[in-house]
DORODO-61255 format. One record per residue: residue number from 1; residue in one letter; x, y, z of N, C-alpha, C, O, CB in turn. Coordinates in Angstrom, 2 decimals, padded with zeros to 5 digits. Atoms other than C-alpha are relative to their C-alpha. Glycine has a CB too. Layout:
BEGIN
k,r,nX,nY,nZ,caX,caY,caZ,cX,cY,cZ,oX,oY,oZ,cbX,cbY,cbZ
NUM,A,X,Y,Z,X,Y,Z,X,Y,Z,X,Y,Z,X,Y,Z
...
END
This chain:
BEGIN
k,r,nX,nY,nZ,caX,caY,caZ,cX,cY,cZ,oX,oY,oZ,cbX,cbY,cbZ
1,M,000.87,-001.15,-000.06,000.04,000.06,000.07,000.96,001.14,000.08,001.64,001.39,001.07,-001.02,-000.03,001.22
2,Q,-000.48,-001.34,-000.21,001.49,003.33,-000.97,-000.42,001.06,000.98,-001.59,001.44,001.09,-000.12,000.51,-001.04
3,G,000.49,-001.13,-000.65,001.61,005.98,001.37,-000.25,-000.84,001.73,-000.84,-000.27,002.65,-001.58,000.70,-000.97
4,S,000.39,000.51,-001.34,001.46,003.47,004.52,001.41,000.46,000.77,002.33,001.01,000.17,-000.39,-001.81,000.03
5,R,-001.01,-000.47,-000.76,003.91,004.11,007.32,001.16,-000.69,-000.23,002.22,-000.20,000.17,-000.30,-000.01,001.28
6,Y,-001.44,000.55,000.47,006.50,001.72,005.99,000.55,000.68,-001.33,001.75,000.58,-001.57,-000.08,-001.64,-000.28
7,D,-000.37,-000.76,001.22,006.85,003.63,002.84,000.63,001.34,000.17,001.62,001.66,-000.48,-001.16,000.19,-000.81
8,L,-000.25,-001.19,-000.05,007.07,007.09,004.06,001.05,000.26,001.15,000.88,-000.15,002.30,-001.23,000.67,000.10
9,K,-000.96,-000.48,-000.80,010.18,008.54,005.61,000.33,001.40,000.19,000.58,002.00,-000.85,000.96,-000.52,-000.35
10,P,000.00,-001.51,000.01,010.57,012.16,006.94,001.00,000.56,-001.17,000.65,001.46,-001.93,000.48,000.56,001.51
11,E,-001.21,-000.37,001.04,013.87,012.54,004.70,-000.86,000.16,-001.35,-000.55,001.07,-002.11,001.36,-001.35,-000.15
12,D,000.53,000.12,001.44,011.50,011.79,001.60,-001.03,001.09,-000.02,-001.54,001.27,-001.13,-000.66,-001.52,-000.40
13,E,001.25,-001.04,000.07,008.78,014.72,002.50,000.66,001.16,-000.85,001.85,001.43,-000.70,-000.59,000.60,001.67
14,L,-000.15,-001.11,000.85,008.85,017.63,-000.05,-001.19,001.03,000.38,-002.36,000.86,000.73,-000.03,-000.47,-001.53
15,V,000.92,-001.30,-000.53,007.49,021.01,000.64,-001.21,-000.08,-000.76,-002.22,000.30,-000.15,000.68,001.56,-000.26
16,Q,001.33,000.02,000.66,004.82,020.55,-001.82,-000.85,-001.19,000.64,-002.06,-001.22,000.41,000.17,-000.17,-001.63
17,D,000.80,000.98,-000.60,003.71,017.46,000.14,-000.81,000.60,001.16,-001.97,000.29,001.40,000.86,-001.13,000.46
18,F,000.76,-000.76,-001.10,002.94,019.77,003.15,-000.98,000.83,-000.50,-001.95,001.02,000.24,000.85,000.84,000.82
19,I,001.05,-000.77,000.65,000.91,021.96,000.81,-001.15,-000.83,-000.17,-002.22,-000.69,000.43,000.41,000.55,-001.32
20,A,001.06,000.83,000.22,-000.97,019.27,-000.57,-000.80,-000.64,001.27,-002.02,-000.62,001.36,000.53,-001.03,-000.83
21,A,000.84,000.64,-001.31,-001.79,017.47,002.89,-000.70,001.35,000.68,-001.83,001.28,001.19,001.19,-000.90,001.31
22,A,000.74,-001.17,-000.75,-002.67,020.89,004.30,-001.58,000.23,-000.66,-002.55,000.46,000.06,000.99,001.52,-000.19
23,K,001.12,-000.11,000.75,-005.44,021.14,001.60,-000.91,-001.16,000.47,-002.04,-000.88,000.88,000.34,-000.01,-001.49
24,E,000.70,001.21,-000.38,-006.60,017.41,002.41,-000.41,000.24,001.53,-001.60,000.12,001.85,000.96,-001.35,-000.22
25,R,000.54,-000.18,-001.36,-006.60,018.15,006.22,-001.05,001.02,000.29,-001.83,000.85,001.22,001.03,000.29,000.83
26,Y,000.99,-001.00,-000.01,-008.67,021.37,005.63,-001.42,-000.56,-000.36,-002.49,-000.35,000.21,000.42,001.09,-000.94
27,E,001.23,000.73,000.67,-011.05,019.34,003.54,-000.67,-001.00,001.01,-001.88,-001.04,001.24,000.46,-000.85,-001.36
28,D,000.39,000.90,-001.18,-011.16,016.64,006.32,-000.75,000.79,001.04,-001.88,000.45,001.38,001.26,-000.67,000.69
29,G,000.80,-000.85,-000.85,-012.04,019.44,008.78,-001.33,000.53,-000.22,-002.21,000.58,000.64,000.64,000.97,000.20
30,S,001.29,-000.35,000.66,-014.76,020.72,006.61,-001.04,-001.01,000.21,-002.07,-000.87,000.87,000.17,000.20,-001.46
31,V,000.86,001.12,-000.50,-016.23,017.45,006.59,-000.46,-000.37,001.20,-001.66,-000.56,001.40,000.44,-000.90,-000.25
32,L,000.33,000.02,-001.36,-016.01,016.91,010.16,-001.14,000.88,000.49,-002.21,000.48,000.95,001.13,000.33,000.70
33,Q,001.13,-001.00,-000.59,-017.85,020.15,011.05,-001.12,-000.19,-000.64,-002.07,-000.05,000.13,000.27,001.47,-000.11
34,A,001.32,000.21,000.59,-020.64,019.46,008.60,-000.42,-001.22,000.62,-001.64,-001.29,000.78,-000.03,-000.07,-001.56
35,G,000.73,000.94,-000.91,-021.18,016.43,010.47,000.08,-000.26,001.21,000.14,-001.33,001.81,000.07,-000.95,-000.29
36,G,000.00,-000.13,-001.51,-021.11,017.88,013.71,000.87,-000.38,000.97,000.66,-000.43,002.18,-000.87,-000.48,000.40
37,R,-001.49,000.03,-000.90,-017.67,017.16,014.92,000.80,001.02,000.03,001.86,001.02,-000.60,000.95,-000.96,-000.41
38,S,-000.66,-001.18,-000.01,-016.62,020.37,015.69,001.54,000.01,000.48,002.48,000.69,000.04,-000.79,000.83,000.80
39,Y,-001.44,000.30,-000.89,-013.65,019.21,018.02,000.84,-000.68,-000.95,001.97,-000.18,-001.04,-000.16,-001.05,001.43
40,G,-000.77,000.60,001.17,-012.27,016.97,015.18,000.26,000.94,-001.08,001.35,000.88,-001.63,-000.72,-001.16,-000.59
41,S,-000.06,-000.96,000.99,-012.83,019.76,012.72,001.24,000.83,000.33,002.21,000.88,-000.43,-001.30,000.82,-000.06
42,I,-001.19,-000.83,-000.30,-010.46,022.12,014.58,001.07,-000.59,000.15,002.08,000.11,000.19,-000.08,000.71,001.02
43,Y,-001.34,000.54,-000.25,-007.93,019.54,015.11,000.48,-000.08,-001.28,001.61,000.34,-001.52,000.07,-001.33,000.74
44,M,-000.56,000.07,001.57,-007.64,018.87,011.32,000.24,001.39,-000.60,001.26,001.71,-001.21,-001.12,-000.76,-001.03
45,A,-000.33,-001.49,000.53,-007.96,022.40,010.40,001.35,000.52,000.60,002.21,001.14,-000.03,-001.22,001.10,000.45
46,G,-001.23,-000.74,-000.48,-005.33,023.28,012.89,001.36,-000.51,-000.67,002.30,000.19,-001.01,000.12,-000.17,001.59
47,Y,-001.30,000.35,000.66,-002.79,020.95,011.44,000.09,000.49,-001.49,001.20,000.63,-002.00,000.20,-001.56,000.04
48,A,-000.35,-000.81,001.17,-003.53,022.52,008.05,000.59,001.21,000.02,001.35,001.65,-000.85,-000.95,000.22,-000.64
49,A,-000.58,-001.64,-000.45,-002.71,025.93,009.52,001.40,-000.02,000.43,002.19,000.93,000.32,-000.85,000.71,001.36
50,E,-001.68,000.24,-000.35,000.66,024.34,010.88,000.59,-000.15,-001.23,001.52,000.58,-001.55,000.44,-001.38,000.93
51,M,-000.73,000.30,001.39,001.48,022.87,007.37,000.15,001.53,-000.75,001.21,002.05,-001.10,-001.03,-001.19,-001.06
52,L,-000.28,-001.23,000.92,000.72,026.12,005.58,001.00,001.15,000.68,001.65,001.95,000.02,-001.50,000.73,-000.36
53,L,-000.84,-000.96,-000.60,002.56,028.17,007.95,001.57,-000.32,-000.03,002.46,000.49,-000.29,-000.47,000.14,001.41
54,K,-001.31,000.68,000.39,005.61,025.81,007.83,000.56,-000.21,-001.06,001.78,-000.40,-001.15,000.06,-000.95,000.27
55,S,-000.54,000.17,001.66,005.83,025.45,004.06,000.16,001.54,-000.40,000.91,001.78,-001.35,-001.30,-000.88,-001.22
56,A,-000.41,-001.28,000.30,005.80,029.24,003.96,001.17,000.48,000.63,001.91,001.29,000.06,-000.96,000.81,000.25
57,C,-001.52,-000.21,-000.66,008.73,029.47,006.46,000.94,-000.62,-000.85,002.01,-000.03,-000.98,000.22,-000.65,001.49
58,F,-000.97,000.72,000.74,010.48,027.09,004.29,000.22,000.56,-001.41,001.29,000.62,-002.02,-000.39,-001.42,-000.06
59,L,-000.12,-000.54,001.33,009.51,028.62,001.11,000.79,001.64,000.10,001.62,002.01,-000.74,-001.66,000.04,-000.68
60,F,-000.80,-001.16,-000.36,010.70,032.18,002.61,001.43,-000.37,000.27,002.22,000.52,-000.04,-000.57,000.69,001.19
61,L,-001.53,000.21,-000.16,014.11,030.63,003.47,000.62,-000.55,-001.33,001.80,-000.90,-001.31,000.32,-001.06,001.23
62,G,-000.58,000.35,001.30,014.61,029.64,-000.24,-000.50,-001.46,-000.57,-000.17,-001.84,-001.70,001.60,000.02,000.16
63,A,000.55,001.30,000.50,012.82,026.17,-000.53,-000.80,000.39,-001.24,-001.28,001.50,-001.47,-000.94,-000.79,001.12
64,T,000.96,000.19,001.11,011.01,025.28,-003.65,-000.97,-000.74,000.28,-000.82,-001.29,001.37,000.49,-000.50,-001.08
65,A,000.89,001.09,-000.24,008.03,023.16,-003.74,000.72,-001.41,-000.08,000.32,-002.26,000.72,-001.14,000.09,-001.01
66,A,-000.57,001.27,-000.13,010.34,020.15,-004.57,001.13,-000.14,000.99,001.78,-001.18,001.09,000.44,-000.40,-001.25
67,S,-001.11,000.24,-001.03,012.79,020.80,-001.84,-000.40,-001.03,001.02,-001.57,-001.31,001.28,000.35,001.32,000.75
68,R,000.32,001.03,-001.25,013.11,018.20,000.97,-000.27,001.00,000.94,000.34,002.06,001.00,001.25,-001.11,000.56
69,A,000.44,-000.61,-001.10,011.40,019.44,003.80,001.06,000.09,001.27,001.21,001.11,001.95,-001.21,-000.70,000.34
70,E,-000.96,000.19,-000.87,014.12,018.09,006.14,000.93,001.02,-000.14,001.11,001.68,000.88,000.55,-001.21,-000.10
71,D,-000.91,-001.15,000.23,016.59,020.57,004.81,-000.28,001.27,000.50,000.50,002.01,001.10,000.17,000.19,-001.27
72,F,000.47,-001.28,-000.69,014.61,023.33,005.70,-000.68,000.13,001.19,-000.98,001.26,001.59,-000.74,000.60,-000.73
73,R,000.20,000.25,-001.37,013.40,022.10,008.98,001.27,000.45,000.75,001.12,001.15,001.75,-000.35,-001.49,000.24
74,R,-001.10,-000.40,-000.77,016.95,022.61,010.13,000.28,001.52,-000.36,000.48,002.27,000.59,001.25,-000.95,-000.28
75,R,-000.30,-001.27,000.13,017.56,025.91,008.42,-001.07,000.86,000.91,-000.70,001.86,001.52,000.01,000.35,-001.51
76,A,000.99,-000.78,-000.63,014.19,027.08,010.01,000.36,000.28,001.59,000.28,001.31,002.25,-001.37,-000.75,-000.17
77,R,-000.60,000.10,-001.42,015.55,025.94,013.37,001.23,000.96,000.14,001.31,001.68,001.14,000.49,-001.55,000.33
78,S,-001.19,-000.78,-000.10,018.81,027.72,012.76,-000.50,001.47,000.18,-000.26,002.17,001.17,000.94,-000.20,-001.30
79,A,000.66,-001.24,000.14,016.90,030.81,011.68,-000.71,000.49,001.34,-000.57,001.64,001.74,-001.00,-000.13,-001.12
80,A,000.72,-000.50,-001.14,014.76,030.93,014.76,000.84,000.27,001.24,000.64,001.24,001.97,-001.05,-000.95,000.34
81,E,-000.89,-000.16,-001.07,017.62,030.30,017.30,000.80,001.48,-000.44,000.88,002.30,000.48,001.04,-001.44,000.15
82,T,-000.54,-001.09,000.35,019.47,033.22,015.35,-000.49,001.31,000.48,000.18,002.26,000.87,000.01,-000.04,-001.17
83,H,000.91,-001.32,000.01,016.59,035.72,015.72,-000.58,-000.21,001.48,-001.44,000.57,001.88,-001.34,000.08,-001.36
84,G,000.14,-000.04,-001.61,016.30,034.60,019.55,-001.30,-000.63,000.36,-001.64,-000.61,001.54,000.02,001.56,000.64
85,L,001.27,000.72,-000.25,012.95,032.66,019.22,000.31,-001.15,000.86,001.38,-001.75,000.90,-000.70,-000.46,-001.31
86,D,-000.21,001.18,-001.09,012.47,030.09,021.81,-000.59,-001.28,-000.73,-001.80,-001.51,-000.81,-000.87,000.31,001.58
87,T,000.44,001.13,000.61,012.45,026.87,019.93,-000.74,-001.17,000.79,-001.41,-002.00,000.17,001.09,-000.47,-000.58
88,S,000.35,000.97,-000.78,011.51,024.70,023.03,-001.61,000.22,-000.06,-002.30,-000.64,000.50,000.74,000.08,001.42
89,L,001.40,-000.16,000.17,007.86,026.14,022.17,-000.56,-000.51,-001.09,-001.77,-000.41,-001.29,-000.33,001.20,000.02
90,A,000.68,000.32,001.33,007.56,024.62,018.85,-000.71,-001.31,000.00,-001.09,-001.70,-001.10,001.01,-000.03,-001.14
91,E,001.03,000.86,-000.40,005.57,021.69,020.30,000.62,-001.04,-000.96,-000.30,-001.45,-001.67,-001.65,000.50,-000.18
92,S,-000.57,000.91,000.79,007.93,019.15,018.23,-000.16,000.44,-001.38,000.04,-000.42,-002.23,-000.53,-001.29,000.23
93,G,000.20,-000.47,001.29,007.28,021.14,015.20,-001.28,000.33,-000.74,-001.48,000.68,-001.90,000.52,-000.78,-000.65
94,H,001.23,-000.06,000.47,003.80,021.28,015.21,-000.84,001.32,000.51,-002.04,001.43,000.28,-000.63,-001.27,000.36
95,S,000.75,-001.15,-000.62,002.97,024.73,017.05,-000.09,000.95,-000.98,000.89,001.43,-001.55,000.62,000.61,001.23
96,V,000.62,-001.24,000.78,000.87,027.28,015.03,000.71,001.22,000.32,001.23,001.92,-000.55,-001.53,000.27,000.35
97,A,-000.49,-001.10,-000.22,002.12,029.91,017.15,001.53,000.15,-000.20,002.02,001.27,-000.32,-000.41,000.30,001.16
98,Y,-001.56,000.22,000.24,005.96,028.76,016.68,000.38,000.57,-001.61,001.31,001.27,-001.98,000.41,-001.83,000.17
99,W,-000.48,-000.13,001.43,005.71,028.85,012.88,-000.50,001.55,-000.42,000.01,002.25,-001.30,-000.73,-001.31,-001.07
100,Y,000.24,-001.28,000.27,003.82,032.05,013.06,001.24,001.03,000.35,001.75,001.75,-000.51,-001.22,000.32,000.73
101,R,-001.09,-000.93,-000.55,006.48,033.98,015.03,001.23,-000.17,-000.93,001.98,000.74,-001.26,000.41,-000.36,001.60
102,L,-001.38,000.07,000.93,009.17,032.45,012.79,-000.24,000.70,-001.27,000.67,001.38,-001.76,000.48,-001.57,-000.40
103,L,-000.12,-000.78,001.07,007.58,033.80,009.72,-000.34,001.43,000.23,-000.14,002.23,-000.68,-000.73,-000.53,-000.99
104,L,000.06,-001.62,000.00,006.67,037.23,011.10,001.38,000.35,000.07,001.75,001.19,-000.75,-000.84,000.73,001.28
105,T,-001.53,-000.26,-000.07,010.40,037.39,012.00,000.76,000.06,-001.21,001.50,001.01,-001.48,000.63,-001.01,000.74
106,L,-000.53,-000.13,001.47,011.50,036.53,008.54,-000.48,000.92,-000.90,000.19,001.46,-001.78,-000.14,-001.11,-000.67
107,R,000.52,-001.15,000.77,009.14,038.81,007.14,000.60,001.42,000.38,001.08,002.18,-000.46,-001.52,000.04,000.19
108,S,-000.30,-001.24,-000.45,009.96,041.75,009.29,001.76,000.19,-000.17,002.27,001.31,-000.25,-000.61,000.11,001.59
109,Q,-001.45,-000.11,000.17,013.84,041.02,008.92,000.03,000.44,-001.58,000.95,001.20,-001.91,000.87,-001.52,000.39
110,A,-000.25,-000.39,001.39,013.26,041.48,005.01,-000.86,001.15,-000.14,-001.19,001.33,-001.32,-000.29,-001.11,-001.08
111,G,000.69,-001.04,000.10,011.27,044.45,005.54,-001.41,-000.21,-000.73,-001.73,000.42,-001.74,000.82,000.91,-000.60
112,R,001.24,000.47,000.50,007.98,043.01,004.80,-001.12,000.05,001.04,-002.21,-000.51,000.94,000.17,-001.36,-000.50
113,D,001.20,-000.26,-001.06,006.12,044.11,007.98,-000.74,001.12,-000.62,-000.29,002.20,-001.00,000.51,000.45,001.61
114,S,000.79,-000.71,000.53,003.07,045.39,006.77,-001.50,000.09,000.53,-001.63,-000.47,001.62,000.12,-000.34,-001.16
115,P,001.34,000.13,-000.28,-000.84,045.87,007.11,-000.26,-001.76,000.03,-000.54,-002.40,001.04,-000.91,000.90,-001.21
116,F,-000.30,001.61,-000.02,-000.63,041.99,005.89,000.02,-000.59,001.19,-000.83,-001.31,001.72,001.27,-000.39,-000.56
117,A,-000.48,000.91,-001.40,001.29,040.98,009.02,-001.23,000.28,001.04,-001.33,-000.63,001.86,001.72,000.61,000.82
118,R,000.92,-000.35,-000.96,-001.70,042.54,011.15,-001.02,-001.05,-000.20,-001.40,-001.80,000.70,-000.52,001.43,-000.11
119,E,001.08,001.18,000.44,-004.30,040.28,009.08,000.19,-001.34,000.40,-000.66,-002.12,000.81,-000.09,-000.16,-001.45
120,L,-000.43,001.39,-000.08,-002.18,037.34,009.37,000.00,-000.46,001.48,-000.24,-001.62,001.83,001.42,-000.17,-000.63
121,Q,000.04,000.10,-001.48,-001.92,037.86,013.21,-001.42,-000.45,000.51,-001.51,-001.41,001.28,000.37,001.39,000.63
122,A,001.31,000.17,-000.32,-005.84,037.99,013.58,-000.15,-001.47,-000.38,-000.52,-002.24,000.50,-000.97,001.03,-000.71
123,H,000.56,001.46,000.37,-006.32,034.61,011.63,000.96,-000.81,000.93,000.52,-001.80,001.53,000.13,-000.48,-001.80
124,V,-000.96,001.00,-000.76,-003.41,033.09,013.42,-000.55,-000.16,001.53,-000.45,-001.19,002.20,001.67,000.62,000.02
125,V,000.28,000.04,-001.43,-004.78,033.95,016.77,-001.75,-000.81,000.04,-002.24,-001.45,000.97,000.11,001.86,000.69
126,A,001.07,000.60,-000.22,-008.14,032.82,015.87,-000.09,-001.83,-000.16,-000.90,-002.64,000.28,-000.87,000.76,-000.90
127,I,-000.55,001.18,-000.13,-006.65,029.68,015.14,000.59,-000.72,001.33,000.13,-001.74,001.85,000.86,000.10,-000.81
128,H,-000.67,000.45,-001.21,-004.33,029.25,018.10,-001.03,-000.01,001.05,-001.03,-000.92,001.88,001.20,000.89,000.39
129,S,000.84,000.13,-001.27,-007.04,029.99,020.44,-000.80,-001.27,000.08,-001.23,-001.66,001.17,-000.99,001.18,000.12
130,Q,000.86,001.23,-000.14,-008.92,026.86,019.60,000.70,-001.13,-000.27,000.20,-002.15,000.20,-001.16,-000.01,-000.85
131,F,-000.92,001.13,000.28,-006.14,024.46,018.35,001.31,-000.12,000.89,002.09,000.78,001.20,000.42,000.10,-001.43
132,F,-001.46,000.18,-000.81,-003.34,022.85,020.37,000.01,-001.71,-000.51,-000.89,-002.51,-000.79,-000.03,000.39,002.19
133,V,-000.42,001.51,000.45,-001.39,019.56,019.47,-000.59,-000.90,000.82,-001.09,-001.90,000.31,001.52,-000.32,000.05
134,E,000.45,000.94,-001.03,-002.46,017.88,022.53,-001.40,-000.52,-000.17,-001.88,-001.42,000.53,000.11,000.63,001.32
135,M,001.51,000.39,000.25,-006.00,017.61,021.13,-000.02,-001.43,-000.34,-001.00,-002.10,-000.02,-000.74,000.84,-001.20
136,R,000.00,001.32,000.71,-005.00,014.33,019.46,-000.25,-001.22,001.44,-000.63,-002.39,001.37,001.75,-000.20,-001.00
137,Y,-000.16,000.93,-001.31,-004.79,012.82,023.20,-001.16,000.17,000.82,-001.37,-000.54,001.80,001.30,000.34,000.92
138,R,001.33,-000.28,-000.87,-008.07,014.22,024.50,-001.33,000.03,-000.66,-001.61,000.60,-001.72,000.08,001.35,000.65
139,A,001.61,-000.07,000.46,-011.69,013.71,024.04,-000.31,001.50,000.14,000.30,002.18,000.96,-001.15,-000.98,001.06
140,G,000.15,-001.45,-000.39,-013.17,017.22,023.71,-001.33,000.20,-000.68,-001.89,-000.68,-001.33,001.26,001.08,-000.51
141,A,001.11,-000.63,000.78,-016.12,019.42,022.46,000.24,001.42,-000.40,000.93,002.17,000.30,-001.27,-000.05,000.77
142,A,-000.17,-001.41,000.43,-016.17,022.55,020.76,-001.35,000.43,-000.85,-002.01,-000.37,-001.52,001.42,000.15,-000.94
143,S,001.22,-000.56,000.59,-018.99,024.74,019.44,000.10,-000.06,-001.59,001.24,-000.07,-002.05,-000.20,001.52,000.51
144,A,-000.06,-000.07,001.49,-019.84,024.71,015.55,000.60,001.41,-000.22,001.43,001.55,-001.12,-001.51,-000.20,-000.74
145,A,-000.36,-001.23,000.44,-019.25,028.43,015.69,001.60,000.17,000.08,002.26,000.81,-000.75,-000.76,001.03,000.83
146,D,-001.69,000.12,-000.21,-015.47,027.83,017.04,000.39,-000.50,-001.25,001.15,000.18,-001.94,000.61,-001.08,001.25
147,A,-000.58,000.81,001.11,-014.98,025.30,014.24,000.00,000.77,-001.30,000.92,000.69,-002.12,-000.77,-001.32,-000.18
148,L,000.04,-000.84,001.17,-016.23,027.73,011.60,000.93,000.90,-000.04,001.58,001.01,-001.08,-001.12,000.63,-000.18
149,D,-000.79,-000.86,-000.21,-014.24,030.34,012.90,001.55,-000.45,-000.31,002.33,000.29,-000.92,-000.30,000.40,001.27
150,V,-001.28,000.60,000.47,-011.11,028.18,012.54,000.15,-000.26,-001.54,001.00,000.18,-002.31,000.18,-001.30,000.70
151,L,000.06,000.22,001.53,-011.92,026.98,009.26,000.20,001.01,-000.94,000.94,000.94,-001.92,-001.16,-000.45,-000.35
152,A,-000.09,-001.50,000.84,-012.44,030.57,007.86,001.51,000.44,000.23,002.18,000.83,-000.73,-001.19,001.36,000.71
153,A,-001.51,-000.37,-000.16,-008.95,031.33,009.37,000.84,-000.99,-000.79,001.59,-000.39,-001.56,000.48,-000.03,001.56
154,V,-000.75,001.01,000.76,-007.27,028.31,007.76,-000.35,000.32,-001.33,000.63,000.26,-002.08,-000.31,-001.49,000.36
155,S,000.73,-000.18,001.38,-009.42,029.12,004.49,000.97,001.36,-000.44,001.58,001.39,-001.51,-001.98,000.33,000.13
156,W,-000.96,-001.28,000.20,-007.45,032.66,004.67,001.28,-000.42,-000.42,001.77,-000.13,-001.51,000.22,000.87,001.30
157,L,-001.45,000.08,000.19,-004.06,031.30,005.14,000.27,-001.03,-001.36,001.38,-001.04,-001.90,000.73,-000.61,001.49
158,E,000.06,000.94,001.31,-004.67,028.69,002.10,-000.10,000.96,-001.18,000.63,000.75,-002.15,-001.36,-001.10,-000.01
159,R,000.22,-000.90,001.00,-005.94,031.72,-000.09,001.32,000.99,-000.12,001.67,001.50,-001.18,-001.35,000.77,000.31
160,N,-001.27,-001.09,000.01,-002.83,033.95,000.79,001.16,-000.60,000.13,002.11,000.16,000.30,000.02,001.04,001.11
161,H,-001.15,000.73,-000.09,-000.24,031.20,000.98,001.04,000.81,-000.49,001.86,001.35,000.25,-000.08,-001.24,-000.67
162,R,-000.89,-000.56,000.73,001.68,032.68,-001.64,000.54,001.48,000.71,001.72,001.81,000.87,-000.66,000.12,-001.38
163,T,-000.55,-001.34,-000.56,001.81,036.11,-000.08,000.63,-000.22,001.36,001.47,000.60,001.75,-001.17,001.10,000.14
164,L,-000.91,000.18,-001.23,003.03,034.71,003.24,001.38,-000.10,-000.11,002.13,000.28,000.79,-000.32,-001.08,000.67
165,Y,-001.35,000.06,000.22,006.20,034.01,001.73,000.64,000.82,-001.21,001.77,000.58,-001.65,000.27,-001.34,-000.14
166,T,-000.71,-001.03,001.00,006.90,036.62,-000.85,-000.13,001.32,000.53,000.35,002.28,-000.08,-000.60,000.02,-001.47
END
């Protein structure tokens, strides 16, 4: 079976895989929300947000869609450390807040601090206020309104993905 745990190795992941997976996780979140599973919807949408922000950081650091993600994980960590970001808050590389802070730092260092950054912040706050990595270990509940807010924020990230890294 292609795509099984035995076929996939982290060193084989490409940046384009993150972008494609983000689209699928967003769609999964939409289906869960439509089925009344708001908590699961937020969880899937949160992972989509993580992958969109992470891939934007990688692309900002010079990756192409066909670049190996592993190479840019190391560059991202180095950039975070260089700019004084606390990498212990990265939640094993899954923190939406961490990737947002790194992206904002990279954009600011490149002179790309703009009204867009404030709009980005509003969407990340909407996601981060509901999504946390540990959701995978906990049963929970969320309102349909919260799930719709998170889905809308992730949809914005997806629509503006190119602007995040250009």
